[in-house]
N, C-alpha and C positions, 0 to 999 in steps of 0.2 A: 614573477609567479611565486606564489604562496600555498602553493598543492604540487600535491606529489603525481606523477604518470610517468607510467613505465612506459620502456622506448618502445613496445611493439602495439599500444595503442595509438589510436586517430582520435583528433581533438580538429575538428572543423573551423574555422575561423568562423568568430564570430555567437562561437559558443561562451555564455560564462560559468565558471568555475569558482566558487568560495573559498576562503582559506581556510587548510588544513585535510580540507579534502583529498581523497587517498585514490585515482584511476590504475584498477591491475591490467595483468595482460589481456593483451588483444581485444580491448575494448574499445569501443566506437562512439563519439559523442557529435551529434552534429549541429548545424549550425542553429543560431535564434535558440538552441535550450537554455536551459537556465538550471543549475545546480549549486546547493547552499554551500555552508559552511559545516565543515567536519564530517562530511559522507565518505560512503567507504560503495565504492564502486567494484564490485569483484573479476573476474575473469569472464571474458567473450560474454559482455554486456552489451545490447545496443539500447542508446537513450535518441530517440527521432525525435524531428522538429517541431521546435514549439512547446515542448514537452518543459514543465516546470516541476521540479523539486527541492523539497522546503532544506533546514538544516538538520544533522545528527541522521541523515538518510544511511540506512544499512538495506546494499542491493546485492545480492549474494550470487555467486557465476549463473551463468549462460540463462539471463533476465533479459528480454526483447521491452520498453518500454516505446509504446509508439507516441504520435502525434493525438492530442485529442485528452489524454491519460498527465492529470493533474496530484503531484503528490505531497502532501503536509510532512510538517514534522516529524520527528521521531517512532518515524516508521523503517520495518524490518518485511524484506521483499524478500522470501525464502530461493534457495536451490530454485531452478529451472520454473518457478514458476511461470504464468503466461497472462498478459493482456492483448485483447481484441482492441480494434476501432472501426469497426464495420463489422453491422448485425448478419447482413446477409452477401457477403463473398462471392465472386464471380470473378475467374480468373481473364474475362475477356469484354467487365463492365469496369470501367472507372468509375469511380467512386469518393475519390479524393474527399470530394463536396459533401459527403455522406458521413465523415467522418464524428463519430458520436462522443460526447466527454466523458469521464471517469474521471470523482474525485473519490480520492484517498486521505482521510481526513485525519486528523493528529494522533498518533501511534499508536496506530493499527499492526495488526500482522496480519500478515500472507505467507501460509505454512507453504512448503514445497511443494514443487508439482501442481500445484492449485491453478485455478483457469479464471480470470473474471470477463466474465461478457460485458463487451461496452455499454455506455449509455448509463451506469448505474453510480449510485452515493454508498460507499461506504464507510461508515459514520465513527466518531472517537473511540478510540481504544478498544475495538473490537478485533476478534479473534478469528481467524477460516486457518482450518484444518489443514493437515497436509494433506496434497490430492483434489480437495474440493471442488465443485463446478458452481462459482457463483453468478447467477442470474437474475441477480435480482435486490431490491435497497437491501442495505445491512443496518440494523440496528448499534446505537452505542452501545458498546459494552458487549453486545451480542458475542455469545462463542458457536460457530457456527461448521458443522461438519456434512458429510458425505455427498451423494451426485440425486440430483442439484444439491446445494447449501440447503440446510436446515436448521434452525437456531437448535440448541442441545443445552443453552444454560446463560448463565451470564459470566464476566469477567472482568479482576479490578483493574485498578490501572498499570498494574504492575504483569498481567496476563495470568494470573491465579484463578481458578474456578471457583463462584462463589457461592458457598450455600443458600440459594433462591430457587420460589420455582418463576418457572416460565409468566404466568402472568396473576398473581395474585398481590395485591398490595402488601407492601413490608418495607420496613427497614435493617440494616444490618450495619453492623461496625466492623470494620476489617484493624484490627489492630494490628497488623503488621504493617499496612502503610496509612495507621492513624486517620483512615477519612471513614464518613458515612454516607452509604448508597439508600439510597429512595427508589424503590421497584414500584410506578404506579402508572396505572393503566397498560402497562407491556411494554412501559420503557422504564429504563433503568439511568438516573442519574445521581452525580456525586455532591455532596453537600456538605461543604465547609462552615460551621459554626464559627 
């Protein structure tokens, strides 16, 4: 075993856990889930069946990640943030065959207490503010806040706000990250010359 599991946590048979990953108090990792290398799984975290988590992911306390969620590398899931996997849940109706996929791409930050409604794409390096409700696809490098979440700006690869309008074609060079960003057709991308 090349990972750490606290004595109070449960790891079901069949779960795959990467090297240097740490699983803290009272967490439950379900069978057929895959967790990458160098992840940190906080207290009271539940990871459901068939969940895929990349490398270097930080999942803070009290987060449940349900079947249908896929998380790429370098994602931050803030304390008590919420994923869903059914659009119209009813207690008396079994909808396990209707789980919708939610994709969280590389480098995303999901702030504390935000809620992610299933069936969407949260694109690379976007930033979701604390307490936000995300119910639609999120743009790469987009900064979103509110209920429902609305784009209020752009962030760089390190999560710092960029001085860019939402929808005018423009270029900006970020001295701290030594990267050039190009805003075109209301989409931001990084350009490495």
